[in-house]
Residue, then its C-alpha position, 0 to 999 in steps of 0.5 A: m775667421n776669414a769672413l770676419n777678416d774679409t768684414m774689418p776695415r783694411a790697414d792699407g789706406g783702402i778707407g782713406r781711397a774710397f773717401t777720396d773716390n766718393f768725394l765729388g764722384e767721378a770729377p778729375d782727382w786734380y779737379k777734387l784737389t783744387i777744391a780741397v785746396f779753395l776750402i782749406i785756405n778759405p779760413i787762413l785767407l780769412y784770419a791773415t788778411s780780411p773778409f773783404i779780400t776773402g770774399w772776393v777770392l770766394i767769388g773767384e772760386f765760385i767762378f771757377t766751379l761754373a767754368m768747370a760745370l762739365k767736369c763737375y756739376p757746380l752744386q756740389p763744389g759751390g754748395l760747400l764753399a757756400i756752407e763754409a762762407v756761413l761757418l767762417g761768418m762771412t754771411s749768415s743763414d738769415s741772410v741767404f734766406r732773404e736773398v732767395t725770398d727776394n729772388i722768389q719770382v726767380i725761383l718759381l719760374l724755374m720750377f713751374m715755367v721750365a717744366g711747364i715748357y716740358f710739356m709743350k715739346s711735341l709743339l715746339l718740335y713740330v714747329f721748329t723742325k718744320l722751319l729748320i727744314m725749310v729754311r735751308s740758309k744757315t744765315t737766315l735760320s740764325l738771324l730767325f733764332c736771334g730775332v724771334s728769342a729776342i721778341l719771345s724774350a721781350f714778352l716772356d722772360a729770357l729763362t722761359v724762352t732759353a728753356v724752349l731752345i734747350s728743349v728744341a735742341v735736345g729734341f733735334y739731337a736725340v732724333y738724329h743721335k738714335v739715327a747715328s746710332n743704328r737704332q730703331p725710332h720705337h727703340e729706347h736709346d741714350h743720346s748721351k753717350d756715343d758708344e754705339v755711334v756709327e763710325y760714318h756718322r761721327s763727323d757729321l755728328d760732330q757737324f750738327r753738334a757745332f750747328l745746334r751750338s752756333l744756334i743755341m747761342h745766337g738764341a741766347v744773346g737774342t734773349a738779352l737784346g729782347g730781355v733788356c727792352t721791356l719791363v717783364g723781359e728780366p727780373q731786374n727790370l721789374l725791380i728798376a721799373e718799380k723804384a721809377g715808378w714807369d708802366f710798361v709803355q714808359f719803360f719801352v720808351n725810356m730804354a729805346p735809345v739805347t735798346m733799339p740800337a742795340f738790338a740792331a747791332g746785335l742781329i747785323t753782328c749775328v749775320l756777320l759772324e754767320k758769313m765770317g764763320i769765326c768764333g765757332y760759327g758758320a757751321k752748316l746742317p750736314d744734308a744727311v742729318r737734314d734728311v734724317l729730320a725731314n724723314f723724322a717729321r714725314e714719319q711724325e705726320e704719317k702716324r699721327t693720330q687724331r688724338d696727337i693732332v688734338e694734343l697739338w692744338v691743346q698745346g697751341i692754345v695753352a701757348a697763346l694763353l702763355v703769351l697773353s698771360l705774360a704780356f698782360h702779367v696776370a700773375e707771377v711768372g712761376i704761377i703761369g708756369l704752374m697754371v700750364i703745367v695744370l692746363l697741359t696735363s688735364f687736357n692732355g691725359v697725363i695723370q700719372e705722378a711718375r710722367i709729370g715728375h720728368a718735367f721737373e728733372e731738368a730744372l730742379p737741379f739748377t733751382a738748387l743751384l741758383v739757391v747756392f749762387f744767392a748764398i754767394v750774393a749774400v757774401i757780396h752784400e754782407q761784405h760791401l764788395f761792390e761798395p767801393v764802385t759805388h761810392f767811385v761813380l757816384s762821386l764823379e760830375p753828373e754828365q760822367q755818372p751814366g757812362m761810368l755807371f753803364l761800365a761799372n754794372g756791366l763789368l760786375s754783371m759779367i762776374s756776379d749776378n745782375v739781378f743783384v747788381a741791379t738791385v744794388y745800384i738802383n737803390e743806391v741812386k734811388t736813396a741819392l734821389t730821396a735825399g736831394d743829391i739828384t735830379r729826378e731826371h738825372f735818376d732816370k738816366l742813371a736807371i737806364a744806365i743801370n738796366t742797359g749795364t746790367n743786361l748788355p755786357s753781361v752776355a760775356t759770361p755764363n754767370g752774368q745771365a741766368a738764362f746763360l748759366f741754365l744753358l751752361t748747366s743743362a742736359l744740352a751742353p754736354l751733348i753738344r760740347l759746349s763748355y763755359g770756355k766755349m761760351v764765353i768766345m762764342a759770346l765775346p763778338y756780341t759782348i764787344v759790339l754790344t757793349a760799344v754800342a750801347l755806351f756810345c747811346v748812353v754817353t751820347t743819348l742820356 
């Protein structure tokens, strides 16, 4: 009888409490309550006001889930909001599917290219460890991270370069964290927990986190500086080039009057931020950490076998193939990523399914989150949330339109997806060209304003660019304490400078 009683549901609210505990797991109670309130008020708001107003509220709620990414991964709360939007009829499952299929290149890129970079980690860690040890000036190192990320992004794409930065930073962090926890190099170690960190290592660890945060943010902004310049730099660049009928060289030349001054301004800002030490920049690499990384590099050199050397050579050759394939656009980026996976695993002997599976652990949660994001974008599209801005801009005098279009694209890209914003506006101006409302010369000016507007001011927030969102939701962000708010603050000087310089160039040179 007692045994039977033990299996019976409790009458003290135990089931209710268990449900509450299970809902969003370890997220704080205030966060769970907030999401519950969102889900309750949306239908009421839709009934009491209009889909347009409810749509803008939904965008705000989704941005909140992104801002609280360190409290709870945005996939779950954001997914609940997206499901509710479909059930309320604010969009349809067909519209969501269309958004996903329209962005299949980005999804394939995340699935395969990021996984391909995983199999290149040995080479990346080797190269960047050498760089970190050899270059002692933090300003020079920051400039290298920003500049190299920009150049790579011009020929690869921002997400791929960001994946490289994340992989390198996690590698650095794991090496020092193991030492700070008094663990031997060959021992298994969880570098996401500080429980075993020795007290006298904690201040160095905190400074190392600040050092990595600044380097990563310089690199992330660099991906935007380079990504805006060329046809393959960002997904929306391809779309704009297709609508405008520009090839690789035409695209670069047409964008240069705006992108080159912005690139120079970005590099100058990088140097000034490190010199002034504001907005979270300026942290130096502690000597103790440098010694650990130098010892690690030396130990790796000493125990490197012939097989390890061949593995590095294979990774180097495949990296060169990757750059050439992306630069000449021999296939979609995701397909090239799959090629990288096949080549690296085949020639470096990674043939077990379990070992291959680890490569996808970083990218697939974000891929799922991106699909949820496309559901929110479908709501924006279905409810015409950006339409009033479009009509206002196109109603202005022709000479005012490029500057206003730049600002409109920039502001909307800060809160939405810059690929979607670019898609909406390039289609609008293409329609105006086809209808004979604007000339071909004016169309080209507006296309330049759209591309630069969606690429540069959007560094202001993590949801503005897929690469920034990927960084925020990556395994690296909690390790180096990089929150949504921290990213906004650290991006603020770049946002102000890049927006001001690019807007000046759009107004004066176009």
